[in-house]
All heavy atoms as TSV, in Angstrom:
chain	resi	resn	atom	element	x	y	z
A	1	MET	N	N	0.844	-1.179	0.000
A	1	MET	CA	C	0.000	0.000	0.000
A	1	MET	C	C	0.889	1.242	0.000
A	1	MET	O	O	1.791	1.352	0.811
A	1	MET	CB	C	-0.900	-0.016	1.242
A	1	MET	CG	C	-1.693	1.234	1.410
A	1	MET	SD	S	-3.086	1.155	2.549
A	1	MET	CE	C	-2.313	1.125	4.131
A	2	ARG	N	N	0.628	2.154	-0.891
A	2	ARG	CA	C	1.378	3.412	-0.959
A	2	ARG	C	C	0.668	4.450	-0.105
A	2	ARG	O	O	-0.527	4.693	-0.252
A	2	ARG	CB	C	1.462	3.891	-2.401
A	2	ARG	CG	C	2.244	5.161	-2.553
A	2	ARG	CD	C	2.357	5.513	-4.025
A	2	ARG	NE	N	2.618	6.904	-4.209
A	2	ARG	CZ	C	3.840	7.450	-4.212
A	2	ARG	NH1	N	4.881	6.691	-4.047
A	2	ARG	NH2	N	3.992	8.732	-4.391
A	3	ILE	N	N	1.436	5.084	0.796
A	3	ILE	CA	C	0.872	6.086	1.703
A	3	ILE	C	C	1.535	7.423	1.422
A	3	ILE	O	O	2.759	7.514	1.395
A	3	ILE	CB	C	1.081	5.666	3.169
A	3	ILE	CG1	C	0.362	4.345	3.424
A	3	ILE	CG2	C	0.598	6.738	4.118
A	3	ILE	CD1	C	0.612	3.760	4.783
A	4	ASN	N	N	0.724	8.468	1.227
A	4	ASN	CA	C	1.245	9.786	0.891
A	4	ASN	C	C	1.332	10.713	2.091
A	4	ASN	O	O	1.468	11.913	1.919
A	4	ASN	CB	C	0.373	10.434	-0.188
A	4	ASN	CG	C	0.459	9.688	-1.498
A	4	ASN	OD1	O	1.505	9.155	-1.843
A	4	ASN	ND2	N	-0.633	9.621	-2.215
A	5	PHE	N	N	1.223	10.178	3.281
A	5	PHE	CA	C	1.323	10.992	4.487
A	5	PHE	C	C	2.198	10.276	5.501
A	5	PHE	O	O	2.441	9.078	5.382
A	5	PHE	CB	C	-0.060	11.305	5.077
A	5	PHE	CG	C	-0.962	10.097	5.183
A	5	PHE	CD1	C	-0.961	9.310	6.323
A	5	PHE	CD2	C	-1.811	9.751	4.144
A	5	PHE	CE1	C	-1.778	8.199	6.415
A	5	PHE	CE2	C	-2.641	8.656	4.230
A	5	PHE	CZ	C	-2.616	7.867	5.373
A	6	LYS	N	N	2.707	11.007	6.474
A	6	LYS	CA	C	3.678	10.465	7.421
A	6	LYS	C	C	3.084	10.117	8.777
A	6	LYS	O	O	3.657	9.325	9.516
A	6	LYS	CB	C	4.818	11.464	7.636
A	6	LYS	CG	C	5.534	11.860	6.377
A	6	LYS	CD	C	6.399	10.736	5.898
A	6	LYS	CE	C	7.199	11.215	4.695
A	6	LYS	NZ	N	7.698	10.163	3.907
A	7	LYS	N	N	1.965	10.741	9.137
A	7	LYS	CA	C	1.365	10.533	10.447
A	7	LYS	C	C	-0.121	10.239	10.307
A	7	LYS	O	O	-0.770	10.781	9.426
A	7	LYS	CB	C	1.532	11.780	11.319
A	7	LYS	CG	C	2.958	12.092	11.688
A	7	LYS	CD	C	3.190	13.442	12.310
A	7	LYS	CE	C	2.192	13.928	13.279
A	7	LYS	NZ	N	2.552	15.179	13.938
A	8	ALA	N	N	-0.624	9.379	11.222
A	8	ALA	CA	C	-2.049	9.053	11.180
A	8	ALA	C	C	-2.574	8.848	12.596
A	8	ALA	O	O	-1.866	8.341	13.466
A	8	ALA	CB	C	-2.282	7.792	10.363
A	9	LEU	N	N	-3.815	9.226	12.810
A	9	LEU	CA	C	-4.542	8.950	14.042
A	9	LEU	C	C	-5.638	7.957	13.688
A	9	LEU	O	O	-6.449	8.212	12.798
A	9	LEU	CB	C	-5.166	10.219	14.623
A	9	LEU	CG	C	-6.153	10.012	15.773
A	9	LEU	CD1	C	-5.447	9.434	16.993
A	9	LEU	CD2	C	-6.838	11.331	16.117
A	10	VAL	N	N	-5.648	6.822	14.375
A	10	VAL	CA	C	-6.668	5.815	14.135
A	10	VAL	C	C	-7.520	5.713	15.387
A	10	VAL	O	O	-7.049	5.301	16.442
A	10	VAL	CB	C	-6.051	4.436	13.797
A	10	VAL	CG1	C	-7.145	3.403	13.570
A	10	VAL	CG2	C	-5.142	4.541	12.580
A	11	THR	N	N	-8.762	6.136	15.281
A	11	THR	CA	C	-9.683	5.994	16.404
A	11	THR	C	C	-10.316	4.611	16.306
A	11	THR	O	O	-10.643	4.153	15.219
A	11	THR	CB	C	-10.762	7.091	16.391
A	11	THR	OG1	O	-11.503	7.020	15.174
A	11	THR	CG2	C	-10.130	8.471	16.536
A	12	GLY	N	N	-10.433	3.953	17.444
A	12	GLY	CA	C	-10.924	2.579	17.432
A	12	GLY	C	C	-9.875	1.610	16.926
A	12	GLY	O	O	-10.185	0.517	16.457
A	13	GLY	N	N	-8.624	1.985	17.053
A	13	GLY	CA	C	-7.529	1.185	16.500
A	13	GLY	C	C	-7.241	-0.116	17.211
A	13	GLY	O	O	-6.459	-0.923	16.718
A	14	ALA	N	N	-7.858	-0.358	18.363
A	14	ALA	CA	C	-7.643	-1.621	19.071
A	14	ALA	C	C	-8.702	-2.658	18.717
A	14	ALA	O	O	-8.652	-3.786	19.206
A	14	ALA	CB	C	-7.627	-1.390	20.587
A	15	GLY	N	N	-9.630	-2.286	17.873
A	15	GLY	CA	C	-10.648	-3.232	17.421
A	15	GLY	C	C	-10.113	-4.094	16.291
A	15	GLY	O	O	-8.977	-3.924	15.827
A	16	PHE	N	N	-10.933	-4.995	15.823
A	16	PHE	CA	C	-10.502	-5.925	14.775
A	16	PHE	C	C	-10.109	-5.192	13.493
A	16	PHE	O	O	-8.992	-5.340	12.991
A	16	PHE	CB	C	-11.610	-6.946	14.484
A	16	PHE	CG	C	-11.235	-7.922	13.412
A	16	PHE	CD1	C	-10.399	-8.986	13.698
A	16	PHE	CD2	C	-11.716	-7.774	12.118
A	16	PHE	CE1	C	-10.038	-9.884	12.702
A	16	PHE	CE2	C	-11.370	-8.665	11.126
A	16	PHE	CZ	C	-10.531	-9.729	11.417
A	17	ILE	N	N	-11.009	-4.386	12.971
A	17	ILE	CA	C	-10.724	-3.669	11.721
A	17	ILE	C	C	-9.659	-2.602	11.942
A	17	ILE	O	O	-8.715	-2.466	11.158
A	17	ILE	CB	C	-12.012	-3.054	11.134
A	17	ILE	CG1	C	-12.973	-4.167	10.731
A	17	ILE	CG2	C	-11.704	-2.140	9.951
A	17	ILE	CD1	C	-14.356	-3.696	10.344
A	18	GLY	N	N	-9.794	-1.835	13.029
A	18	GLY	CA	C	-8.836	-0.769	13.307
A	18	GLY	C	C	-7.416	-1.276	13.462
A	18	GLY	O	O	-6.465	-0.656	12.978
A	19	SER	N	N	-7.247	-2.406	14.122
A	19	SER	CA	C	-5.893	-2.939	14.326
A	19	SER	C	C	-5.261	-3.381	13.008
A	19	SER	O	O	-4.052	-3.246	12.820
A	19	SER	CB	C	-5.910	-4.091	15.332
A	19	SER	OG	O	-6.680	-5.185	14.854
A	20	HIS	N	N	-6.076	-3.862	12.084
A	20	HIS	CA	C	-5.543	-4.216	10.771
A	20	HIS	C	C	-5.161	-2.962	9.979
A	20	HIS	O	O	-4.160	-2.966	9.250
A	20	HIS	CB	C	-6.549	-5.071	10.001
A	20	HIS	CG	C	-6.581	-6.483	10.481
A	20	HIS	ND1	N	-7.324	-6.872	11.562
A	20	HIS	CD2	C	-5.935	-7.586	10.059
A	20	HIS	CE1	C	-7.151	-8.155	11.768
A	20	HIS	NE2	N	-6.305	-8.619	10.872
A	21	LEU	N	N	-5.932	-1.905	10.133
A	21	LEU	CA	C	-5.574	-0.631	9.510
A	21	LEU	C	C	-4.261	-0.113	10.094
A	21	LEU	O	O	-3.379	0.334	9.354
A	21	LEU	CB	C	-6.692	0.395	9.717
A	21	LEU	CG	C	-6.410	1.804	9.222
A	21	LEU	CD1	C	-6.120	1.827	7.728
A	21	LEU	CD2	C	-7.575	2.714	9.568
A	22	VAL	N	N	-4.127	-0.178	11.412
A	22	VAL	CA	C	-2.883	0.254	12.067
A	22	VAL	C	C	-1.703	-0.550	11.527
A	22	VAL	O	O	-0.651	0.008	11.200
A	22	VAL	CB	C	-2.992	0.106	13.600
A	22	VAL	CG1	C	-1.645	0.311	14.267
A	22	VAL	CG2	C	-4.021	1.072	14.156
A	23	GLU	N	N	-1.872	-1.840	11.406
A	23	GLU	CA	C	-0.806	-2.706	10.886
A	23	GLU	C	C	-0.389	-2.276	9.477
A	23	GLU	O	O	0.803	-2.185	9.172
A	23	GLU	CB	C	-1.290	-4.150	10.875
A	23	GLU	CG	C	-0.256	-5.141	10.426
A	23	GLU	CD	C	-0.771	-6.568	10.465
A	23	GLU	OE1	O	-1.923	-6.803	10.866
A	23	GLU	OE2	O	-0.002	-7.453	10.065
A	24	ALA	N	N	-1.360	-1.993	8.616
A	24	ALA	CA	C	-1.052	-1.573	7.248
A	24	ALA	C	C	-0.351	-0.220	7.223
A	24	ALA	O	O	0.594	-0.017	6.450
A	24	ALA	CB	C	-2.336	-1.519	6.416
A	25	LEU	N	N	-0.784	0.707	8.068
A	25	LEU	CA	C	-0.144	2.030	8.116
A	25	LEU	C	C	1.285	1.937	8.606
A	25	LEU	O	O	2.182	2.593	8.072
A	25	LEU	CB	C	-0.959	2.968	9.007
A	25	LEU	CG	C	-2.306	3.415	8.440
A	25	LEU	CD1	C	-3.148	4.079	9.531
A	25	LEU	CD2	C	-2.118	4.335	7.262
A	26	VAL	N	N	1.511	1.125	9.631
A	26	VAL	CA	C	2.878	0.934	10.147
A	26	VAL	C	C	3.756	0.302	9.069
A	26	VAL	O	O	4.908	0.714	8.871
A	26	VAL	CB	C	2.859	0.084	11.432
A	26	VAL	CG1	C	4.261	-0.363	11.819
A	26	VAL	CG2	C	2.224	0.868	12.578
A	27	ALA	N	N	3.226	-0.675	8.359
A	27	ALA	CA	C	3.987	-1.307	7.277
A	27	ALA	C	C	4.325	-0.306	6.182
A	27	ALA	O	O	5.361	-0.436	5.523
A	27	ALA	CB	C	3.197	-2.474	6.690
A	28	GLY	N	N	3.487	0.720	6.018
A	28	GLY	CA	C	3.729	1.765	5.036
A	28	GLY	C	C	4.597	2.893	5.556
A	28	GLY	O	O	4.658	3.961	4.963
A	29	LYS	N	N	5.258	2.658	6.690
A	29	LYS	CA	C	6.210	3.626	7.289
A	29	LYS	C	C	5.536	4.879	7.835
A	29	LYS	O	O	6.108	5.954	7.868
A	29	LYS	CB	C	7.296	4.026	6.297
A	29	LYS	CG	C	8.017	2.880	5.647
A	29	LYS	CD	C	8.841	2.121	6.637
A	29	LYS	CE	C	9.673	1.056	5.920
A	29	LYS	NZ	N	9.728	-0.187	6.600
A	30	CYS	N	N	4.309	4.749	8.262
A	30	CYS	CA	C	3.567	5.861	8.827
A	30	CYS	C	C	3.698	5.840	10.353
A	30	CYS	O	O	3.697	4.766	10.964
A	30	CYS	CB	C	2.101	5.715	8.422
A	30	CYS	SG	S	1.106	7.168	8.684
A	31	ARG	N	N	3.847	7.005	10.965
A	31	ARG	CA	C	3.821	7.109	12.432
A	31	ARG	C	C	2.366	7.117	12.859
A	31	ARG	O	O	1.611	8.014	12.484
A	31	ARG	CB	C	4.525	8.383	12.899
A	31	ARG	CG	C	6.024	8.290	12.783
A	31	ARG	CD	C	6.762	9.454	13.408
A	31	ARG	NE	N	5.936	10.472	14.028
A	31	ARG	CZ	C	6.187	11.755	14.029
A	31	ARG	NH1	N	7.245	12.213	13.410
A	31	ARG	NH2	N	5.391	12.608	14.632
A	32	VAL	N	N	1.983	6.144	13.659
A	32	VAL	CA	C	0.578	5.943	13.986
A	32	VAL	C	C	0.313	6.184	15.464
A	32	VAL	O	O	1.023	5.673	16.327
A	32	VAL	CB	C	0.126	4.508	13.623
A	32	VAL	CG1	C	-1.329	4.295	13.972
A	32	VAL	CG2	C	0.371	4.227	12.146
A	33	THR	N	N	-0.730	6.962	15.725
A	33	THR	CA	C	-1.259	7.146	17.068
A	33	THR	C	C	-2.640	6.510	17.088
A	33	THR	O	O	-3.441	6.739	16.193
A	33	THR	CB	C	-1.355	8.638	17.433
A	33	THR	OG1	O	-0.043	9.200	17.378
A	33	THR	CG2	C	-1.926	8.827	18.825
A	34	VAL	N	N	-2.885	5.695	18.114
A	34	VAL	CA	C	-4.164	5.012	18.259
A	34	VAL	C	C	-4.895	5.589	19.462
A	34	VAL	O	O	-4.310	5.750	20.537
A	34	VAL	CB	C	-3.964	3.494	18.451
A	34	VAL	CG1	C	-5.286	2.807	18.753
A	34	VAL	CG2	C	-3.312	2.883	17.218
A	35	LEU	N	N	-6.168	5.895	19.288
A	35	LEU	CA	C	-7.044	6.329	20.370
A	35	LEU	C	C	-8.190	5.332	20.441
A	35	LEU	O	O	-8.901	5.131	19.453
A	35	LEU	CB	C	-7.579	7.736	20.110
A	35	LEU	CG	C	-8.608	8.258	21.112
A	35	LEU	CD1	C	-7.979	8.402	22.494
A	35	LEU	CD2	C	-9.167	9.580	20.651
A	36	ASP	N	N	-8.340	4.697	21.595
A	36	ASP	CA	C	-9.395	3.706	21.748
A	36	ASP	C	C	-9.828	3.685	23.204
A	36	ASP	O	O	-8.993	3.775	24.102
A	36	ASP	CB	C	-8.888	2.324	21.331
A	36	ASP	CG	C	-10.009	1.349	21.033
A	36	ASP	OD1	O	-10.804	1.070	21.960
A	36	ASP	OD2	O	-10.095	0.866	19.899
A	37	ASN	N	N	-11.146	3.560	23.433
A	37	ASN	CA	C	-11.641	3.497	24.804
A	37	ASN	C	C	-11.683	2.062	25.328
A	37	ASN	O	O	-12.056	1.821	26.471
A	37	ASN	CB	C	-13.025	4.145	24.921
A	37	ASN	CG	C	-14.089	3.446	24.102
A	37	ASN	OD1	O	-13.883	2.377	23.546
A	37	ASN	ND2	N	-15.251	4.082	24.011
A	38	LEU	N	N	-11.306	1.113	24.482
A	38	LEU	CA	C	-11.246	-0.311	24.825
A	38	LEU	C	C	-12.595	-0.881	25.250
A	38	LEU	O	O	-12.656	-1.897	25.936
A	38	LEU	CB	C	-10.174	-0.581	25.893
A	38	LEU	CG	C	-8.746	-0.203	25.490
A	38	LEU	CD1	C	-7.798	-0.448	26.640
A	38	LEU	CD2	C	-8.314	-0.940	24.243
A	39	PHE	N	N	-13.681	-0.256	24.820
A	39	PHE	CA	C	-15.010	-0.769	25.123
A	39	PHE	C	C	-15.230	-2.115	24.437
A	39	PHE	O	O	-15.704	-3.057	25.049
A	39	PHE	CB	C	-16.088	0.239	24.706
A	39	PHE	CG	C	-17.481	-0.239	24.971
A	39	PHE	CD1	C	-17.983	-0.264	26.266
A	39	PHE	CD2	C	-18.291	-0.673	23.940
A	39	PHE	CE1	C	-19.273	-0.715	26.513
A	39	PHE	CE2	C	-19.578	-1.128	24.172
A	39	PHE	CZ	C	-20.066	-1.152	25.476
A	40	SER	N	N	-14.882	-2.171	23.162
A	40	SER	CA	C	-15.016	-3.443	22.451
A	40	SER	C	C	-13.697	-3.909	21.847
A	40	SER	O	O	-13.585	-5.048	21.415
A	40	SER	CB	C	-16.082	-3.347	21.348
A	40	SER	OG	O	-15.704	-2.367	20.407
A	41	GLY	N	N	-12.693	-3.052	21.838
A	41	GLY	CA	C	-11.378	-3.417	21.327
A	41	GLY	C	C	-10.515	-4.006	22.429
A	41	GLY	O	O	-10.893	-4.032	23.599
A	42	SER	N	N	-9.351	-4.479	22.058
A	42	SER	CA	C	-8.442	-5.093	23.013
A	42	SER	C	C	-7.006	-4.731	22.666
A	42	SER	O	O	-6.616	-4.744	21.490
A	42	SER	CB	C	-8.602	-6.612	22.978
A	42	SER	OG	O	-7.600	-7.234	23.750
A	43	LEU	N	N	-6.209	-4.472	23.693
A	43	LEU	CA	C	-4.793	-4.200	23.467
A	43	LEU	C	C	-4.077	-5.411	22.881
A	43	LEU	O	O	-3.028	-5.267	22.260
A	43	LEU	CB	C	-4.119	-3.771	24.773
A	43	LEU	CG	C	-4.445	-2.362	25.235
A	43	LEU	CD1	C	-3.780	-2.078	26.582
A	43	LEU	CD2	C	-4.002	-1.339	24.209
A	44	LEU	N	N	-4.638	-6.585	23.067
A	44	LEU	CA	C	-4.037	-7.784	22.477
A	44	LEU	C	C	-3.980	-7.683	20.956
A	44	LEU	O	O	-3.064	-8.226	20.330
A	44	LEU	CB	C	-4.817	-9.035	22.892
A	44	LEU	CG	C	-4.747	-9.401	24.372
A	44	LEU	CD1	C	-5.662	-10.587	24.664
A	44	LEU	CD2	C	-3.320	-9.707	24.785
A	45	ASN	N	N	-4.931	-6.974	20.355
A	45	ASN	CA	C	-4.927	-6.794	18.900
A	45	ASN	C	C	-3.749	-5.957	18.425
A	45	ASN	O	O	-3.348	-6.047	17.264
A	45	ASN	CB	C	-6.229	-6.144	18.436
A	45	ASN	CG	C	-7.427	-7.039	18.605
A	45	ASN	OD1	O	-7.312	-8.256	18.586
A	45	ASN	ND2	N	-8.593	-6.445	18.786
A	46	LEU	N	N	-3.195	-5.149	19.318
A	46	LEU	CA	C	-2.078	-4.264	18.962
A	46	LEU	C	C	-0.740	-4.758	19.488
A	46	LEU	O	O	0.278	-4.125	19.246
A	46	LEU	CB	C	-2.344	-2.854	19.506
A	46	LEU	CG	C	-3.555	-2.134	18.927
A	46	LEU	CD1	C	-3.804	-0.840	19.694
A	46	LEU	CD2	C	-3.366	-1.865	17.449
A	47	GLU	N	N	-0.746	-5.844	20.215
A	47	GLU	CA	C	0.469	-6.319	20.881
A	47	GLU	C	C	1.688	-6.409	19.956
A	47	GLU	O	O	2.765	-5.946	20.319
A	47	GLU	CB	C	0.210	-7.666	21.562
A	47	GLU	CG	C	1.309	-8.085	22.497
A	47	GLU	CD	C	1.553	-7.086	23.623
A	47	GLU	OE1	O	0.598	-6.502	24.137
A	47	GLU	OE2	O	2.742	-6.898	23.985
A	48	PRO	N	N	1.568	-6.964	18.758
A	48	PRO	CA	C	2.751	-7.048	17.887
A	48	PRO	C	C	3.273	-5.682	17.421
A	48	PRO	O	O	4.394	-5.583	16.930
A	48	PRO	CB	C	2.261	-7.857	16.681
A	48	PRO	CG	C	0.982	-8.477	17.090
A	48	PRO	CD	C	0.414	-7.622	18.175
A	49	LEU	N	N	2.470	-4.638	17.584
A	49	LEU	CA	C	2.834	-3.304	17.097
A	49	LEU	C	C	3.147	-2.319	18.205
A	49	LEU	O	O	3.478	-1.164	17.930
A	49	LEU	CB	C	1.678	-2.740	16.251
A	49	LEU	CG	C	1.220	-3.598	15.089
A	49	LEU	CD1	C	-0.112	-3.108	14.560
A	49	LEU	CD2	C	2.263	-3.601	13.995
A	50	ARG	N	N	3.023	-2.727	19.457
A	50	ARG	CA	C	3.092	-1.793	20.591
A	50	ARG	C	C	4.360	-0.951	20.607
A	50	ARG	O	O	4.322	0.196	21.029
A	50	ARG	CB	C	2.964	-2.552	21.915
A	50	ARG	CG	C	1.583	-3.085	22.174
A	50	ARG	CD	C	0.623	-2.030	22.558
A	50	ARG	NE	N	0.955	-1.542	23.894
A	50	ARG	CZ	C	0.380	-0.532	24.473
A	50	ARG	NH1	N	-0.567	0.108	23.869
A	50	ARG	NH2	N	0.737	-0.146	25.668
A	51	ASP	N	N	5.471	-1.471	20.174
A	51	ASP	CA	C	6.715	-0.705	20.199
A	51	ASP	C	C	6.859	0.227	18.997
A	51	ASP	O	O	7.806	0.995	18.919
A	51	ASP	CB	C	7.917	-1.643	20.291
A	51	ASP	CG	C	8.041	-2.586	19.113
A	51	ASP	OD1	O	7.020	-2.863	18.449
A	51	ASP	OD2	O	9.160	-3.053	18.856
A	52	ARG	N	N	5.893	0.174	18.064
A	52	ARG	CA	C	5.966	1.010	16.860
A	52	ARG	C	C	4.826	2.000	16.731
A	52	ARG	O	O	4.725	2.703	15.723
A	52	ARG	CB	C	6.014	0.116	15.623
A	52	ARG	CG	C	7.288	-0.723	15.593
A	52	ARG	CD	C	7.384	-1.535	14.354
A	52	ARG	NE	N	6.546	-2.730	14.516
A	52	ARG	CZ	C	6.177	-3.512	13.522
A	52	ARG	NH1	N	6.517	-3.241	12.288
A	52	ARG	NH2	N	5.441	-4.573	13.740
A	53	ILE	N	N	3.968	2.066	17.759
A	53	ILE	CA	C	2.835	2.996	17.735
A	53	ILE	C	C	2.772	3.753	19.056
A	53	ILE	O	O	3.426	3.393	20.030
A	53	ILE	CB	C	1.490	2.262	17.511
A	53	ILE	CG1	C	1.183	1.324	18.681
A	53	ILE	CG2	C	1.476	1.531	16.188
A	53	ILE	CD1	C	-0.223	0.756	18.679
A	54	THR	N	N	1.962	4.798	19.076
A	54	THR	CA	C	1.636	5.512	20.307
A	54	THR	C	C	0.173	5.212	20.605
A	54	THR	O	O	-0.682	5.379	19.736
A	54	THR	CB	C	1.843	7.026	20.126
A	54	THR	OG1	O	3.195	7.258	19.756
A	54	THR	CG2	C	1.523	7.774	21.411
A	55	PHE	N	N	-0.099	4.749	21.827
A	55	PHE	CA	C	-1.460	4.383	22.196
A	55	PHE	C	C	-1.969	5.295	23.303
A	55	PHE	O	O	-1.265	5.554	24.279
A	55	PHE	CB	C	-1.534	2.934	22.675
A	55	PHE	CG	C	-2.914	2.544	23.126
A	55	PHE	CD1	C	-3.885	2.183	22.205
A	55	PHE	CD2	C	-3.269	2.586	24.463
A	55	PHE	CE1	C	-5.169	1.854	22.605
A	55	PHE	CE2	C	-4.549	2.259	24.878
A	55	PHE	CZ	C	-5.498	1.894	23.948
A	56	HIS	N	N	-3.212	5.776	23.161
A	56	HIS	CA	C	-3.887	6.558	24.191
A	56	HIS	C	C	-5.252	5.928	24.446
A	56	HIS	O	O	-6.015	5.715	23.502
A	56	HIS	CB	C	-4.100	8.010	23.756
A	56	HIS	CG	C	-2.838	8.762	23.540
A	56	HIS	ND1	N	-2.079	9.254	24.567
A	56	HIS	CD2	C	-2.184	9.082	22.399
A	56	HIS	CE1	C	-1.024	9.869	24.075
A	56	HIS	NE2	N	-1.069	9.765	22.752
A	57	GLN	N	N	-5.500	5.613	25.702
A	57	GLN	CA	C	-6.823	5.098	26.040
A	57	GLN	C	C	-7.731	6.270	26.342
A	57	GLN	O	O	-7.441	7.101	27.198
A	57	GLN	CB	C	-6.769	4.173	27.255
A	57	GLN	CG	C	-8.120	3.560	27.546
A	57	GLN	CD	C	-8.064	2.515	28.642
A	57	GLN	OE1	O	-6.989	2.087	29.048
A	57	GLN	NE2	N	-9.225	2.105	29.121
A	58	GLY	N	N	-8.829	6.354	25.616
A	58	GLY	CA	C	-9.769	7.442	25.807
A	58	GLY	C	C	-10.832	7.415	24.740
A	58	GLY	O	O	-10.879	6.519	23.898
A	59	ASP	N	N	-11.661	8.429	24.788
A	59	ASP	CA	C	-12.824	8.521	23.915
A	59	ASP	C	C	-12.706	9.786	23.070
A	59	ASP	O	O	-12.239	10.819	23.564
A	59	ASP	CB	C	-14.083	8.580	24.791
A	59	ASP	CG	C	-15.343	8.355	24.004
A	59	ASP	OD1	O	-15.710	9.263	23.216
A	59	ASP	OD2	O	-15.959	7.306	24.169
A	60	ILE	N	N	-13.150	9.724	21.824
A	60	ILE	CA	C	-13.049	10.899	20.957
A	60	ILE	C	C	-13.911	12.049	21.456
A	60	ILE	O	O	-13.735	13.190	21.034
A	60	ILE	CB	C	-13.410	10.582	19.491
A	60	ILE	CG1	C	-14.847	10.078	19.366
A	60	ILE	CG2	C	-12.439	9.612	18.892
A	60	ILE	CD1	C	-15.335	9.999	17.939
A	61	ARG	N	N	-14.813	11.774	22.384
A	61	ARG	CA	C	-15.640	12.845	22.953
A	61	ARG	C	C	-14.925	13.597	24.072
A	61	ARG	O	O	-15.431	14.591	24.563
A	61	ARG	CB	C	-16.948	12.252	23.477
A	61	ARG	CG	C	-17.805	11.670	22.352
A	61	ARG	CD	C	-18.974	10.926	22.887
A	61	ARG	NE	N	-18.510	9.728	23.568
A	61	ARG	CZ	C	-19.298	8.814	24.129
A	61	ARG	NH1	N	-20.594	8.970	24.109
A	61	ARG	NH2	N	-18.786	7.757	24.703
A	62	GLN	N	N	-13.719	13.154	24.444
A	62	GLN	CA	C	-12.930	13.828	25.474
A	62	GLN	C	C	-12.012	14.843	24.802
A	62	GLN	O	O	-10.969	14.494	24.263
A	62	GLN	CB	C	-12.103	12.817	26.263
A	62	GLN	CG	C	-12.922	11.872	27.100
A	62	GLN	CD	C	-12.047	10.809	27.720
A	62	GLN	OE1	O	-11.741	9.821	27.077
A	62	GLN	NE2	N	-11.654	11.019	28.965
A	63	ARG	N	N	-12.419	16.083	24.834
A	63	ARG	CA	C	-11.684	17.145	24.142
A	63	ARG	C	C	-10.227	17.223	24.594
A	63	ARG	O	O	-9.328	17.417	23.777
A	63	ARG	CB	C	-12.370	18.490	24.354
A	63	ARG	CG	C	-11.625	19.635	23.675
A	63	ARG	CD	C	-12.393	20.881	23.771
A	63	ARG	NE	N	-13.465	20.753	22.799
A	63	ARG	CZ	C	-14.035	21.761	22.188
A	63	ARG	NH1	N	-13.697	22.968	22.477
A	63	ARG	NH2	N	-14.972	21.579	21.303
A	64	ASP	N	N	-9.969	17.084	25.893
A	64	ASP	CA	C	-8.602	17.203	26.400
A	64	ASP	C	C	-7.683	16.137	25.820
A	64	ASP	O	O	-6.510	16.396	25.558
A	64	ASP	CB	C	-8.570	17.160	27.931
A	64	ASP	CG	C	-9.180	15.893	28.502
A	64	ASP	OD1	O	-10.215	15.424	27.978
A	64	ASP	OD2	O	-8.624	15.366	29.477
A	65	ILE	N	N	-8.192	14.960	25.557
A	65	ILE	CA	C	-7.374	13.914	24.951
A	65	ILE	C	C	-7.066	14.252	23.494
A	65	ILE	O	O	-5.958	14.053	23.022
A	65	ILE	CB	C	-8.061	12.533	25.070
A	65	ILE	CG1	C	-7.967	12.045	26.501
A	65	ILE	CG2	C	-7.468	11.529	24.107
A	65	ILE	CD1	C	-8.579	10.703	26.750
A	66	LEU	N	N	-8.038	14.777	22.781
A	66	LEU	CA	C	-7.832	15.111	21.379
A	66	LEU	C	C	-6.846	16.245	21.194
A	66	LEU	O	O	-6.130	16.295	20.206
A	66	LEU	CB	C	-9.166	15.448	20.710
A	66	LEU	CG	C	-10.137	14.298	20.568
A	66	LEU	CD1	C	-11.442	14.801	19.961
A	66	LEU	CD2	C	-9.561	13.167	19.759
A	67	GLU	N	N	-6.815	17.162	22.134
A	67	GLU	CA	C	-5.884	18.287	22.013
A	67	GLU	C	C	-4.474	17.830	22.313
A	67	GLU	O	O	-3.522	18.232	21.776
A	67	GLU	CB	C	-6.304	19.423	22.950
A	67	GLU	CG	C	-7.581	20.066	22.501
A	67	GLU	CD	C	-8.094	21.103	23.477
A	67	GLU	OE1	O	-7.548	21.248	24.573
A	67	GLU	OE2	O	-9.062	21.781	23.134
C-alpha cells in the first residue's frame, strides 16, 4: 500500500478492523497514534505493534485527549 502521508490517528484502533488498519499504516512507514476506549477493542490486537505505535486510552468525545 502506498501512503502519501507520514502521520495518522486511528480511532478505534484496538478493534478488529482498526488494528488491521494500524498494521497496514505501520507497514507503510507511517507514524501511527491510536485512540481507543477499549469498550469493544483489546490491546491484544495491537500487541505485535506496541513498540511502533503511540497508544492513548480514551474517547473521541474527550476534548482534552484530542488536544
